[in-house]
TIDRENVEX-850619 format. One record per residue (C-alpha): residue number from 1; residue in one letter; x, y, z. Coordinates in Angstrom, 2 decimals, padded with zeros to 5 digits, always signed. Last residue first. Example, Ala and Ser with C-alpha at 12.3 -4.5 7.8 and 13.67 -1.06 7.14 Angstrom:
BEGIN
<nr 2&rest S&c1 +013.67&c2 -001.06&c3 +007.14>
<nr 1&rest A&c1 +012.30&c2 -004.50&c3 +007.80>
This chain:
BEGIN
<nr 98&rest L&c1 -002.76&c2 +038.77&c3 +001.20>
<nr 97&rest A&c1 -002.74&c2 +036.65&c3 +004.35>
<nr 96&rest L&c1 -000.67&c2 +033.51&c3 +003.94>
<nr 95&rest L&c1 -002.04&c2 +030.00&c3 +004.28>
<nr 94&rest P&c1 +000.46&c2 +027.23&c3 +005.05>
<nr 93&rest L&c1 -000.17&c2 +023.85&c3 +003.43>
<nr 92&rest M&c1 -000.96&c2 +020.67&c3 +005.32>
<nr 91&rest W&c1 -001.07&c2 +017.14&c3 +003.91>
<nr 90&rest A&c1 -003.35&c2 +014.14&c3 +004.03>
<nr 89&rest R&c1 -003.92&c2 +010.83&c3 +002.29>
<nr 88&rest V&c1 -006.95&c2 +008.75&c3 +003.20>
<nr 87&rest A&c1 -007.18&c2 +005.01&c3 +002.58>
<nr 86&rest A&c1 -009.02&c2 +004.01&c3 +005.74>
<nr 85&rest G&c1 -006.84&c2 +001.48&c3 +007.61>
<nr 84&rest P&c1 -007.88&c2 +002.69&c3 +011.02>
<nr 83&rest Y&c1 -011.03&c2 +004.84&c3 +010.94>
<nr 82&rest R&c1 -011.52&c2 +006.27&c3 +014.46>
<nr 81&rest E&c1 -007.88&c2 +006.21&c3 +015.51>
<nr 80&rest R&c1 -006.60&c2 +007.42&c3 +012.13>
<nr 79&rest W&c1 -009.23&c2 +010.17&c3 +012.02>
<nr 78&rest E&c1 -008.40&c2 +011.30&c3 +015.59>
<nr 77&rest C&c1 -004.70&c2 +011.59&c3 +014.75>
<nr 76&rest M&c1 -005.66&c2 +013.50&c3 +011.58>
<nr 75&rest G&c1 -007.80&c2 +015.91&c3 +013.59>
<nr 74&rest D&c1 -005.09&c2 +016.54&c3 +016.17>
<nr 73&rest R&c1 -002.59&c2 +017.36&c3 +013.41>
<nr 72&rest A&c1 -005.06&c2 +019.68&c3 +011.64>
<nr 71&rest A&c1 -006.09&c2 +021.34&c3 +014.93>
<nr 70&rest Q&c1 -002.41&c2 +021.96&c3 +015.70>
<nr 69&rest P&c1 -001.73&c2 +023.45&c3 +012.25>
<nr 68&rest T&c1 -004.73&c2 +025.78&c3 +012.57>
<nr 67&rest T&c1 -007.75&c2 +025.41&c3 +010.30>
<nr 66&rest E&c1 -008.94&c2 +025.95&c3 +006.74>
<nr 65&rest I&c1 -010.23&c2 +022.61&c3 +005.48>
<nr 64&rest R&c1 -009.84&c2 +021.26&c3 +001.95>
<nr 63&rest A&c1 -011.48&c2 +017.93&c3 +001.13>
<nr 62&rest E&c1 -010.64&c2 +015.98&c3 -002.01>
<nr 61&rest V&c1 -012.76&c2 +013.12&c3 -003.29>
<nr 60&rest L&c1 -011.46&c2 +010.33&c3 -005.53>
<nr 59&rest H&c1 -012.03&c2 +008.75&c3 -008.94>
<nr 58&rest V&c1 -009.05&c2 +006.68&c3 -010.16>
<nr 57&rest R&c1 -007.10&c2 +007.43&c3 -013.31>
<nr 56&rest G&c1 -005.56&c2 +005.35&c3 -016.12>
<nr 55&rest L&c1 -008.69&c2 +005.65&c3 -018.26>
<nr 54&rest V&c1 -008.65&c2 +001.93&c3 -019.08>
<nr 53&rest Q&c1 -008.09&c2 +001.02&c3 -015.43>
<nr 52&rest E&c1 -010.67&c2 +003.56&c3 -014.31>
<nr 51&rest Y&c1 -013.27&c2 +002.04&c3 -016.66>
<nr 50&rest V&c1 -012.42&c2 -001.48&c3 -015.45>
<nr 49&rest S&c1 -012.99&c2 -000.27&c3 -011.90>
<nr 48&rest M&c1 -009.94&c2 +000.35&c3 -009.75>
<nr 47&rest P&c1 -009.14&c2 -001.14&c3 -006.35>
<nr 46&rest L&c1 -007.15&c2 +001.30&c3 -004.26>
<nr 45&rest G&c1 -003.42&c2 +001.25&c3 -003.52>
<nr 44&rest H&c1 -003.20&c2 +004.84&c3 -004.70>
<nr 43&rest S&c1 -000.44&c2 +004.29&c3 -007.23>
<nr 42&rest G&c1 -000.32&c2 +006.95&c3 -009.88>
<nr 41&rest H&c1 -002.97&c2 +009.37&c3 -011.08>
<nr 40&rest G&c1 -005.95&c2 +010.64&c3 -009.14>
<nr 39&rest E&c1 -009.17&c2 +012.14&c3 -010.41>
<nr 38&rest V&c1 -011.03&c2 +014.72&c3 -008.34>
<nr 37&rest R&c1 -014.49&c2 +015.20&c3 -006.84>
<nr 36&rest L&c1 -014.85&c2 +018.16&c3 -004.50>
<nr 35&rest L&c1 -015.29&c2 +018.96&c3 -000.83>
<nr 34&rest T&c1 -014.78&c2 +022.44&c3 +000.57>
<nr 33&rest W&c1 -014.07&c2 +023.78&c3 +004.03>
<nr 32&rest P&c1 -014.48&c2 +026.88&c3 +006.17>
<nr 31&rest Q&c1 -014.44&c2 +026.33&c3 +009.93>
<nr 30&rest G&c1 -017.72&c2 +026.51&c3 +011.84>
<nr 29&rest P&c1 -017.38&c2 +023.03&c3 +013.30>
<nr 28&rest F&c1 -014.07&c2 +021.28&c3 +012.51>
<nr 27&rest R&c1 -014.40&c2 +017.77&c3 +013.99>
<nr 26&rest E&c1 -018.16&c2 +017.20&c3 +013.57>
<nr 25&rest E&c1 -018.57&c2 +018.85&c3 +010.17>
<nr 24&rest I&c1 -015.30&c2 +017.29&c3 +008.99>
<nr 23&rest W&c1 -016.43&c2 +013.84&c3 +010.21>
<nr 22&rest D&c1 -019.75&c2 +014.09&c3 +008.37>
<nr 21&rest A&c1 -017.98&c2 +015.09&c3 +005.14>
<nr 20&rest L&c1 -015.46&c2 +012.24&c3 +005.48>
<nr 19&rest T&c1 -018.15&c2 +009.64&c3 +006.12>
<nr 18&rest E&c1 -020.16&c2 +011.01&c3 +003.20>
<nr 17&rest E&c1 -017.22&c2 +010.85&c3 +000.78>
<nr 16&rest L&c1 -015.69&c2 +007.57&c3 +001.99>
<nr 15&rest A&c1 -016.81&c2 +005.52&c3 -001.06>
<nr 14&rest V&c1 -015.32&c2 +008.23&c3 -003.29>
<nr 13&rest P&c1 -011.88&c2 +007.15&c3 -002.10>
<nr 12&rest A&c1 -010.02&c2 +009.80&c3 -000.10>
<nr 11&rest I&c1 -007.71&c2 +012.79&c3 -000.52>
<nr 10&rest L&c1 -007.45&c2 +015.16&c3 +002.45>
<nr 9&rest V&c1 -006.00&c2 +018.69&c3 +002.34>
<nr 8&rest L&c1 -005.55&c2 +020.62&c3 +005.58>
<nr 7&rest L&c1 -005.03&c2 +024.27&c3 +004.68>
<nr 6&rest C&c1 -003.15&c2 +026.22&c3 +007.29>
<nr 5&rest S&c1 -003.87&c2 +029.22&c3 +009.43>
<nr 4&rest A&c1 -001.47&c2 +030.76&c3 +011.93>
<nr 3&rest S&c1 -004.08&c2 +033.33&c3 +012.96>
<nr 2&rest M&c1 -007.69&c2 +032.77&c3 +011.88>
<nr 1&rest M&c1 -008.94&c2 +034.15&c3 +008.57>
């Protein structure tokens, strides 16, 4: 694990899955990351299918990238410049060595 590591977590619509995966590969080469399908609750500001409306959840993808806090901030600035208006939520969590 690199020093001063954090976990950058990104939540995006399923329609952005491949774009997000390609961007992570390009922006964070060689850094560990995962991508998984998740279901979101609450207001995401995204159009919902009839099925999702009945279910009360929206289908999303979640990416988790181990990186440094500065690389995470720089990456999110780049994402917002490259894909303005893309409905991606992000947060950072500290990683502690055990």
